[in-house]
PDB file of N, CA, C and O in Angstrom, chain B, residues numbered from 101:
ATOM      1  N   MET B 101     -30.128   5.219-101.959  1.00  0.00           N
ATOM      2  CA  MET B 101     -29.863   4.679-100.811  1.00  0.00           C
ATOM      3  C   MET B 101     -28.741   3.288-100.697  1.00  0.00           C
ATOM      4  O   MET B 101     -28.876   2.066-100.650  1.00  0.00           O
ATOM      5  N   LYS B 102     -27.413   4.401-100.683  1.00  0.00           N
ATOM      6  CA  LYS B 102     -26.040   4.299-101.501  1.00  0.00           C
ATOM      7  C   LYS B 102     -25.465   3.335 -99.789  1.00  0.00           C
ATOM      8  O   LYS B 102     -25.664   3.803 -98.668  1.00  0.00           O
ATOM      9  N   ILE B 103     -24.683   1.816-100.103  1.00  0.00           N
ATOM     10  CA  ILE B 103     -23.818   0.483 -99.738  1.00  0.00           C
ATOM     11  C   ILE B 103     -22.718   0.604 -99.635  1.00  0.00           C
ATOM     12  O   ILE B 103     -22.161   1.150-100.587  1.00  0.00           O
ATOM     13  N   GLU B 104     -21.937   0.208 -98.568  1.00  0.00           N
ATOM     14  CA  GLU B 104     -20.797   0.897 -98.301  1.00  0.00           C
ATOM     15  C   GLU B 104     -19.830  -0.231 -98.376  1.00  0.00           C
ATOM     16  O   GLU B 104     -19.843  -1.320 -97.803  1.00  0.00           O
ATOM     17  N   GLN B 105     -18.744   0.439 -99.460  1.00  0.00           N
ATOM     18  CA  GLN B 105     -18.052  -0.397-100.445  1.00  0.00           C
ATOM     19  C   GLN B 105     -18.142  -2.115 -99.678  1.00  0.00           C
ATOM     20  O   GLN B 105     -18.669  -3.014-100.334  1.00  0.00           O
ATOM     21  N   ALA B 106     -17.544  -2.414 -98.194  1.00  0.00           N
ATOM     22  CA  ALA B 106     -16.947  -3.351 -97.909  1.00  0.00           C
ATOM     23  C   ALA B 106     -18.513  -4.085 -97.122  1.00  0.00           C
ATOM     24  O   ALA B 106     -18.534  -5.296 -96.901  1.00  0.00           O
ATOM     25  N   THR B 107     -19.585  -3.309 -96.809  1.00  0.00           N
ATOM     26  CA  THR B 107     -20.461  -4.031 -96.759  1.00  0.00           C
ATOM     27  C   THR B 107     -20.867  -4.062 -98.646  1.00  0.00           C
ATOM     28  O   THR B 107     -21.564  -5.053 -98.862  1.00  0.00           O
ATOM     29  N   LYS B 108     -20.693  -3.533 -99.494  1.00  0.00           N
ATOM     30  CA  LYS B 108     -21.219  -4.722-101.042  1.00  0.00           C
ATOM     31  C   LYS B 108     -19.779  -5.485-101.445  1.00  0.00           C
ATOM     32  O   LYS B 108     -19.349  -5.611-102.592  1.00  0.00           O
ATOM     33  N   GLU B 109     -19.153  -5.955-100.230  1.00  0.00           N
ATOM     34  CA  GLU B 109     -17.827  -6.667-100.334  1.00  0.00           C
ATOM     35  C   GLU B 109     -18.189  -8.224 -99.854  1.00  0.00           C
ATOM     36  O   GLU B 109     -18.308  -9.269-100.494  1.00  0.00           O
ATOM     37  N   ARG B 110     -18.329  -7.856 -98.229  1.00  0.00           N
ATOM     38  CA  ARG B 110     -19.116  -8.461 -98.125  1.00  0.00           C
ATOM     39  C   ARG B 110     -20.093  -9.737 -98.286  1.00  0.00           C
ATOM     40  O   ARG B 110     -19.971 -10.911 -97.935  1.00  0.00           O
ATOM     41  N   ILE B 111     -21.550  -8.726 -99.250  1.00  0.00           N
ATOM     42  CA  ILE B 111     -22.469  -9.508-100.299  1.00  0.00           C
ATOM     43  C   ILE B 111     -21.869 -10.515-100.913  1.00  0.00           C
ATOM     44  O   ILE B 111     -22.170 -11.707-100.977  1.00  0.00           O
ATOM     45  N   VAL B 112     -20.960  -9.892-101.371  1.00  0.00           N
ATOM     46  CA  VAL B 112     -20.528 -10.462-103.010  1.00  0.00           C
ATOM     47  C   VAL B 112     -19.502 -11.623-102.465  1.00  0.00           C
ATOM     48  O   VAL B 112     -19.564 -12.688-103.078  1.00  0.00           O
ATOM     49  N   ARG B 113     -18.666 -11.544-101.498  1.00  0.00           N
ATOM     50  CA  ARG B 113     -18.120 -12.676-100.784  1.00  0.00           C
ATOM     51  C   ARG B 113     -18.984 -13.890-100.439  1.00  0.00           C
ATOM     52  O   ARG B 113     -18.836 -15.059-100.795  1.00  0.00           O
ATOM     53  N   ASN B 114     -20.208 -13.167 -99.424  1.00  0.00           N
ATOM     54  CA  ASN B 114     -21.126 -14.530 -99.311  1.00  0.00           C
ATOM     55  C   ASN B 114     -22.188 -15.132 -99.370  1.00  0.00           C
ATOM     56  O   ASN B 114     -22.966 -15.779 -98.669  1.00  0.00           O
ATOM     57  N   VAL B 115     -21.941 -14.516-101.081  1.00  0.00           N
ATOM     58  CA  VAL B 115     -22.626 -15.475-102.179  1.00  0.00           C
ATOM     59  C   VAL B 115     -21.986 -15.840-102.971  1.00  0.00           C
ATOM     60  O   VAL B 115     -22.635 -16.270-103.924  1.00  0.00           O
ATOM     61  N   ALA B 116     -20.777 -15.905-103.094  1.00  0.00           N
ATOM     62  CA  ALA B 116     -19.855 -17.001-103.528  1.00  0.00           C
ATOM     63  C   ALA B 116     -19.288 -18.129-102.902  1.00  0.00           C
ATOM     64  O   ALA B 116     -19.007 -19.223-103.390  1.00  0.00           O
ATOM     65  N   LEU B 117     -19.186 -17.797-101.998  1.00  0.00           N
ATOM     66  CA  LEU B 117     -19.811 -18.797-100.794  1.00  0.00           C
ATOM     67  C   LEU B 117     -20.598 -19.726-100.580  1.00  0.00           C
ATOM     68  O   LEU B 117     -20.370 -20.936-100.552  1.00  0.00           O
ATOM     69  N   SER B 118     -21.597 -19.139-100.416  1.00  0.00           N
ATOM     70  CA  SER B 118     -22.785 -19.876-100.378  1.00  0.00           C
ATOM     71  C   SER B 118     -22.925 -20.947-101.477  1.00  0.00           C
ATOM     72  O   SER B 118     -22.742 -22.123-101.163  1.00  0.00           O
ATOM     73  N   LEU B 119     -23.342 -20.512-103.159  1.00  0.00           N
ATOM     74  CA  LEU B 119     -22.812 -20.870-104.216  1.00  0.00           C
ATOM     75  C   LEU B 119     -21.688 -21.888-104.291  1.00  0.00           C
ATOM     76  O   LEU B 119     -21.994 -23.071-104.139  1.00  0.00           O
ATOM     77  N   PHE B 120     -20.726 -21.638-104.456  1.00  0.00           N
ATOM     78  CA  PHE B 120     -19.498 -22.624-104.309  1.00  0.00           C
ATOM     79  C   PHE B 120     -19.846 -23.754-102.836  1.00  0.00           C
ATOM     80  O   PHE B 120     -19.368 -24.888-102.808  1.00  0.00           O
ATOM     81  N   ILE B 121     -20.818 -23.155-101.592  1.00  0.00           N
ATOM     82  CA  ILE B 121     -20.950 -24.531-100.824  1.00  0.00           C
ATOM     83  C   ILE B 121     -21.948 -25.665-101.811  1.00  0.00           C
ATOM     84  O   ILE B 121     -21.839 -26.865-102.060  1.00  0.00           O
ATOM     85  N   TYR B 122     -22.969 -24.572-102.215  1.00  0.00           N
ATOM     86  CA  TYR B 122     -23.906 -25.953-102.457  1.00  0.00           C
ATOM     87  C   TYR B 122     -24.283 -26.482-103.590  1.00  0.00           C
ATOM     88  O   TYR B 122     -25.190 -27.204-104.004  1.00  0.00           O
ATOM     89  N   LEU B 123     -22.464 -25.420-104.375  1.00  0.00           N
ATOM     90  CA  LEU B 123     -22.297 -26.655-106.168  1.00  0.00           C
ATOM     91  C   LEU B 123     -21.184 -27.687-105.970  1.00  0.00           C
ATOM     92  O   LEU B 123     -20.818 -28.469-106.847  1.00  0.00           O
ATOM     93  N   LEU B 124     -20.486 -27.584-104.253  1.00  0.00           N
ATOM     94  CA  LEU B 124     -19.296 -28.899-104.495  1.00  0.00           C
ATOM     95  C   LEU B 124     -20.056 -30.270-104.586  1.00  0.00           C
ATOM     96  O   LEU B 124     -19.756 -31.240-105.281  1.00  0.00           O
ATOM     97  N   PRO B 125     -21.235 -30.104-103.619  1.00  0.00           N
ATOM     98  CA  PRO B 125     -21.372 -31.617-103.405  1.00  0.00           C
ATOM     99  C   PRO B 125     -21.651 -32.423-105.284  1.00  0.00           C
ATOM    100  O   PRO B 125     -21.200 -33.421-105.847  1.00  0.00           O
ATOM    101  N   ILE B 126     -22.440 -31.513-105.611  1.00  0.00           N
ATOM    102  CA  ILE B 126     -22.968 -31.906-107.068  1.00  0.00           C
ATOM    103  C   ILE B 126     -21.866 -32.300-107.858  1.00  0.00           C
ATOM    104  O   ILE B 126     -21.895 -33.265-108.622  1.00  0.00           O
ATOM    105  N   ALA B 127     -20.283 -31.097-107.566  1.00  0.00           N
ATOM    106  CA  ALA B 127     -19.217 -30.993-108.637  1.00  0.00           C
ATOM    107  C   ALA B 127     -19.041 -32.830-108.004  1.00  0.00           C
ATOM    108  O   ALA B 127     -19.949 -33.629-108.236  1.00  0.00           O
ATOM    109  N   LEU B 128     -18.292 -33.080-107.545  1.00  0.00           N
ATOM    110  CA  LEU B 128     -17.999 -33.776-106.497  1.00  0.00           C
ATOM    111  C   LEU B 128     -18.713 -35.322-106.729  1.00  0.00           C
ATOM    112  O   LEU B 128     -18.005 -36.140-107.317  1.00  0.00           O
ATOM    113  N   MET B 129     -20.012 -35.737-106.317  1.00  0.00           N
ATOM    114  CA  MET B 129     -20.447 -36.236-107.077  1.00  0.00           C
ATOM    115  C   MET B 129     -20.778 -36.779-108.451  1.00  0.00           C
ATOM    116  O   MET B 129     -21.242 -37.914-108.562  1.00  0.00           O
ATOM    117  N   PHE B 130     -20.542 -35.964-109.557  1.00  0.00           N
ATOM    118  CA  PHE B 130     -20.108 -35.508-110.692  1.00  0.00           C
ATOM    119  C   PHE B 130     -18.576 -36.078-111.384  1.00  0.00           C
ATOM    120  O   PHE B 130     -18.390 -36.793-112.369  1.00  0.00           O
ATOM    121  N   LEU B 131     -17.723 -35.525-110.557  1.00  0.00           N
ATOM    122  CA  LEU B 131     -16.639 -35.998-111.043  1.00  0.00           C
ATOM    123  C   LEU B 131     -16.339 -37.893-110.090  1.00  0.00           C
ATOM    124  O   LEU B 131     -15.754 -38.678-110.837  1.00  0.00           O
ATOM    125  N   THR B 132     -16.530 -38.207-109.337  1.00  0.00           N
ATOM    126  CA  THR B 132     -16.672 -39.672-108.482  1.00  0.00           C
ATOM    127  C   THR B 132     -17.659 -40.633-109.810  1.00  0.00           C
ATOM    128  O   THR B 132     -17.389 -41.818-110.007  1.00  0.00           O
ATOM    129  N   PHE B 133     -18.652 -39.996-110.525  1.00  0.00           N
ATOM    130  CA  PHE B 133     -19.250 -40.712-111.718  1.00  0.00           C
ATOM    131  C   PHE B 133     -17.857 -41.072-112.800  1.00  0.00           C
ATOM    132  O   PHE B 133     -17.404 -42.205-112.956  1.00  0.00           O
ATOM    133  N   THR B 134     -17.318 -39.790-113.492  1.00  0.00           N
ATOM    134  CA  THR B 134     -16.339 -40.254-114.375  1.00  0.00           C
ATOM    135  C   THR B 134     -15.585 -40.809-114.194  1.00  0.00           C
ATOM    136  O   THR B 134     -15.290 -41.544-115.136  1.00  0.00           O
ATOM    137  N   ILE B 135     -14.924 -40.897-113.251  1.00  0.00           N
ATOM    138  CA  ILE B 135     -13.481 -41.389-112.574  1.00  0.00           C
ATOM    139  C   ILE B 135     -13.720 -43.119-112.462  1.00  0.00           C
ATOM    140  O   ILE B 135     -13.191 -43.876-113.275  1.00  0.00           O
ATOM    141  N   THR B 136     -14.600 -43.614-111.325  1.00  0.00           N
ATOM    142  CA  THR B 136     -15.478 -44.735-111.978  1.00  0.00           C
ATOM    143  C   THR B 136     -16.302 -45.199-112.816  1.00  0.00           C
ATOM    144  O   THR B 136     -16.504 -46.385-113.077  1.00  0.00           O
ATOM    145  N   GLY B 137     -16.806 -44.262-113.265  1.00  0.00           N
ATOM    146  CA  GLY B 137     -17.325 -44.872-114.754  1.00  0.00           C
ATOM    147  C   GLY B 137     -18.646 -45.724-114.455  1.00  0.00           C
ATOM    148  O   GLY B 137     -19.052 -46.816-114.855  1.00  0.00           O
ATOM    149  N   GLN B 138     -19.185 -44.670-113.502  1.00  0.00           N
ATOM    150  CA  GLN B 138     -20.892 -45.624-112.828  1.00  0.00           C
ATOM    151  C   GLN B 138     -21.530 -44.826-114.192  1.00  0.00           C
ATOM    152  O   GLN B 138     -21.010 -44.224-115.131  1.00  0.00           O
ATOM    153  N   ARG B 139     -22.666 -45.080-113.877  1.00  0.00           N
ATOM    154  CA  ARG B 139     -23.814 -44.364-114.814  1.00  0.00           C
ATOM    155  C   ARG B 139     -24.938 -45.088-114.164  1.00  0.00           C
ATOM    156  O   ARG B 139     -25.595 -46.023-114.622  1.00  0.00           O
ATOM    157  N   PRO B 140     -25.069 -44.338-112.724  1.00  0.00           N
ATOM    158  CA  PRO B 140     -26.865 -45.059-111.848  1.00  0.00           C
ATOM    159  C   PRO B 140     -28.244 -44.619-112.723  1.00  0.00           C
ATOM    160  O   PRO B 140     -29.229 -45.355-112.789  1.00  0.00           O
ATOM    161  N   TRP B 141     -28.182 -43.674-113.196  1.00  0.00           N
ATOM    162  CA  TRP B 141     -29.758 -44.130-114.298  1.00  0.00           C
ATOM    163  C   TRP B 141     -29.843 -44.534-115.335  1.00  0.00           C
ATOM    164  O   TRP B 141     -30.792 -44.286-116.078  1.00  0.00           O
ATOM    165  N   GLU B 142     -28.656 -45.408-115.692  1.00  0.00           N
ATOM    166  CA  GLU B 142     -28.672 -45.751-116.810  1.00  0.00           C
ATOM    167  C   GLU B 142     -29.097 -47.516-116.086  1.00  0.00           C
ATOM    168  O   GLU B 142     -29.240 -48.377-116.953  1.00  0.00           O
ATOM    169  N   LYS B 143     -29.206 -47.797-115.190  1.00  0.00           N
ATOM    170  CA  LYS B 143     -29.467 -48.709-114.426  1.00  0.00           C
ATOM    171  C   LYS B 143     -31.094 -49.623-114.957  1.00  0.00           C
ATOM    172  O   LYS B 143     -32.078 -48.908-115.149  1.00  0.00           O
ATOM    173  N   LYS B 144     -31.226 -51.056-115.137  1.00  0.00           N
ATOM    174  CA  LYS B 144     -32.345 -50.976-114.831  1.00  0.00           C
ATOM    175  C   LYS B 144     -32.900 -51.969-114.358  1.00  0.00           C
ATOM    176  O   LYS B 144     -32.396 -53.092-114.369  1.00  0.00           O
ATOM    177  N   THR B 145     -34.614 -51.530-113.622  1.00  0.00           N
ATOM    178  CA  THR B 145     -35.181 -51.438-112.366  1.00  0.00           C
ATOM    179  C   THR B 145     -35.635 -53.086-112.528  1.00  0.00           C
ATOM    180  O   THR B 145     -36.218 -53.514-113.524  1.00  0.00           O
ATOM    181  N   GLN B 146     -35.262 -53.892-111.388  1.00  0.00           N
ATOM    182  CA  GLN B 146     -35.860 -55.234-111.553  1.00  0.00           C
ATOM    183  C   GLN B 146     -36.797 -55.232-110.740  1.00  0.00           C
ATOM    184  O   GLN B 146     -36.751 -54.861-109.567  1.00  0.00           O
ATOM    185  N   LYS B 147     -37.707 -55.653-111.332  1.00  0.00           N
ATOM    186  CA  LYS B 147     -39.382 -55.516-111.402  1.00  0.00           C
ATOM    187  C   LYS B 147     -39.217 -57.003-110.062  1.00  0.00           C
ATOM    188  O   LYS B 147     -38.512 -58.012-110.059  1.00  0.00           O
ATOM    189  N   ALA B 148     -40.385 -56.383-108.939  1.00  0.00           N
ATOM    190  CA  ALA B 148     -40.518 -56.290-108.077  1.00  0.00           C
ATOM    191  C   ALA B 148     -41.425 -57.762-107.842  1.00  0.00           C
ATOM    192  O   ALA B 148     -42.591 -57.860-108.223  1.00  0.00           O
ATOM    193  N   ALA B 149     -40.617 -58.968-107.093  1.00  0.00           N
ATOM    194  CA  ALA B 149     -42.094 -59.903-107.058  1.00  0.00           C
ATOM    195  C   ALA B 149     -43.075 -60.230-106.440  1.00  0.00           C
ATOM    196  O   ALA B 149     -43.315 -59.808-105.309  1.00  0.00           O
ATOM    197  N   ASN B 150     -43.973 -61.217-107.219  1.00  0.00           N
ATOM    198  CA  ASN B 150     -45.177 -60.626-106.723  1.00  0.00           C
ATOM    199  C   ASN B 150     -45.203 -61.190-105.358  1.00  0.00           C
ATOM    200  O   ASN B 150     -45.589 -62.355-105.450  1.00  0.00           O
ATOM    201  N   THR B 151     -44.877 -60.760-103.713  1.00  0.00           N
ATOM    202  CA  THR B 151     -45.275 -61.209-102.817  1.00  0.00           C
ATOM    203  C   THR B 151     -46.082 -60.631-101.867  1.00  0.00           C
ATOM    204  O   THR B 151     -46.019 -59.404-101.797  1.00  0.00           O
ATOM    205  N   LYS B 152     -46.990 -61.332-100.954  1.00  0.00           N
ATOM    206  CA  LYS B 152     -47.548 -61.135-100.004  1.00  0.00           C
ATOM    207  C   LYS B 152     -46.817 -60.480 -99.051  1.00  0.00           C
ATOM    208  O   LYS B 152     -45.637 -60.271 -99.334  1.00  0.00           O
ATOM    209  N   SER B 153     -47.403 -59.941 -97.534  1.00  0.00           N
ATOM    210  CA  SER B 153     -46.499 -59.594 -96.710  1.00  0.00           C
ATOM    211  C   SER B 153     -47.440 -60.396 -95.884  1.00  0.00           C
ATOM    212  O   SER B 153     -48.343 -59.559 -95.843  1.00  0.00           O
ATOM    213  N   VAL B 154     -47.914 -61.436 -95.170  1.00  0.00           N
ATOM    214  CA  VAL B 154     -48.562 -61.615 -94.225  1.00  0.00           C
ATOM    215  C   VAL B 154     -48.477 -61.190 -92.481  1.00  0.00           C
ATOM    216  O   VAL B 154     -47.421 -61.228 -91.850  1.00  0.00           O
ATOM    217  N   THR B 155     -49.582 -60.857 -91.988  1.00  0.00           N
ATOM    218  CA  THR B 155     -49.515 -60.333 -90.834  1.00  0.00           C
ATOM    219  C   THR B 155     -50.174 -61.084 -89.758  1.00  0.00           C
ATOM    220  O   THR B 155     -51.192 -60.518 -89.358  1.00  0.00           O
ATOM    221  N   ASN B 156     -50.049 -61.581 -89.495  1.00  0.00           N
ATOM    222  CA  ASN B 156     -51.358 -62.459 -88.086  1.00  0.00           C
ATOM    223  C   ASN B 156     -51.082 -61.527 -86.822  1.00  0.00           C
ATOM    224  O   ASN B 156     -50.136 -61.306 -86.067  1.00  0.00           O
ATOM    225  N   LYS B 157     -53.150 -60.846 -87.076  1.00  0.00           N
ATOM    226  CA  LYS B 157     -52.519 -60.425 -86.302  1.00  0.00           C
ATOM    227  C   LYS B 157     -53.384 -61.706 -84.823  1.00  0.00           C
ATOM    228  O   LYS B 157     -53.782 -62.836 -85.105  1.00  0.00           O
ATOM    229  N   ILE B 158     -53.466 -61.069 -83.331  1.00  0.00           N
ATOM    230  CA  ILE B 158     -54.371 -61.852 -82.919  1.00  0.00           C
ATOM    231  C   ILE B 158     -55.326 -60.357 -81.739  1.00  0.00           C
ATOM    232  O   ILE B 158     -55.000 -59.299 -81.202  1.00  0.00           O
ATOM    233  N   ASN B 159     -56.157 -60.928 -81.832  1.00  0.00           N
ATOM    234  CA  ASN B 159     -56.880 -60.015 -80.960  1.00  0.00           C
ATOM    235  C   ASN B 159     -57.824 -60.535 -79.879  1.00  0.00           C
ATOM    236  O   ASN B 159     -58.935 -61.066 -79.870  1.00  0.00           O
ATOM    237  N   LEU B 160     -57.200 -60.279 -79.252  1.00  0.00           N
ATOM    238  CA  LEU B 160     -57.583 -61.516 -77.183  1.00  0.00           C
ATOM    239  C   LEU B 160     -59.155 -61.024 -76.753  1.00  0.00           C
ATOM    240  O   LEU B 160     -59.713 -61.808 -75.985  1.00  0.00           O
ATOM    241  N   ASN B 161     -60.044 -59.661 -77.203  1.00  0.00           N
ATOM    242  CA  ASN B 161     -61.088 -59.156 -76.939  1.00  0.00           C
ATOM    243  C   ASN B 161     -62.180 -59.470 -77.910  1.00  0.00           C
ATOM    244  O   ASN B 161     -63.281 -59.088 -77.513  1.00  0.00           O
ATOM    245  N   ASN B 162     -62.176 -60.022 -78.998  1.00  0.00           N
ATOM    246  CA  ASN B 162     -62.750 -60.271 -80.434  1.00  0.00           C
ATOM    247  C   ASN B 162     -63.996 -59.581 -79.982  1.00  0.00           C
ATOM    248  O   ASN B 162     -65.034 -59.900 -79.403  1.00  0.00           O
ATOM    249  N   GLY B 163     -63.357 -58.297 -80.586  1.00  0.00           N
ATOM    250  CA  GLY B 163     -63.996 -56.963 -81.448  1.00  0.00           C
ATOM    251  C   GLY B 163     -64.331 -55.833 -80.158  1.00  0.00           C
ATOM    252  O   GLY B 163     -64.586 -54.631 -80.235  1.00  0.00           O
ATOM    253  N   SER B 164     -64.239 -56.575 -79.166  1.00  0.00           N
ATOM    254  CA  SER B 164     -65.130 -55.488 -78.292  1.00  0.00           C
ATOM    255  C   SER B 164     -63.773 -54.594 -76.891  1.00  0.00           C
ATOM    256  O   SER B 164     -62.881 -55.186 -76.283  1.00  0.00           O
ATOM    257  N   ASN B 165     -64.172 -52.935 -76.794  1.00  0.00           N
ATOM    258  CA  ASN B 165     -63.831 -52.747 -76.283  1.00  0.00           C
ATOM    259  C   ASN B 165     -63.490 -52.397 -74.341  1.00  0.00           C
ATOM    260  O   ASN B 165     -62.845 -51.719 -73.540  1.00  0.00           O
ATOM    261  N   ASP B 166     -64.373 -53.330 -74.480  1.00  0.00           N
ATOM    262  CA  ASP B 166     -64.442 -53.065 -72.647  1.00  0.00           C
ATOM    263  C   ASP B 166     -63.251 -53.868 -71.805  1.00  0.00           C
ATOM    264  O   ASP B 166     -63.189 -53.772 -70.579  1.00  0.00           O
TER     265      ASP B 166
END
């Protein structure tokens, strides 16, 4: 099965465009990190404080479903 030249060129163009669109945000992210000097993967995470969430539930039916 032979593919027409115009179809082949369109497929190649669409693949190249798709790869460009896919890689553009990643490239911009690394460019931003380079320009600003930020390195978020090196930040130390803070330990979560030992806190309990308090929920006050008021049940007016005292457990009955009537």
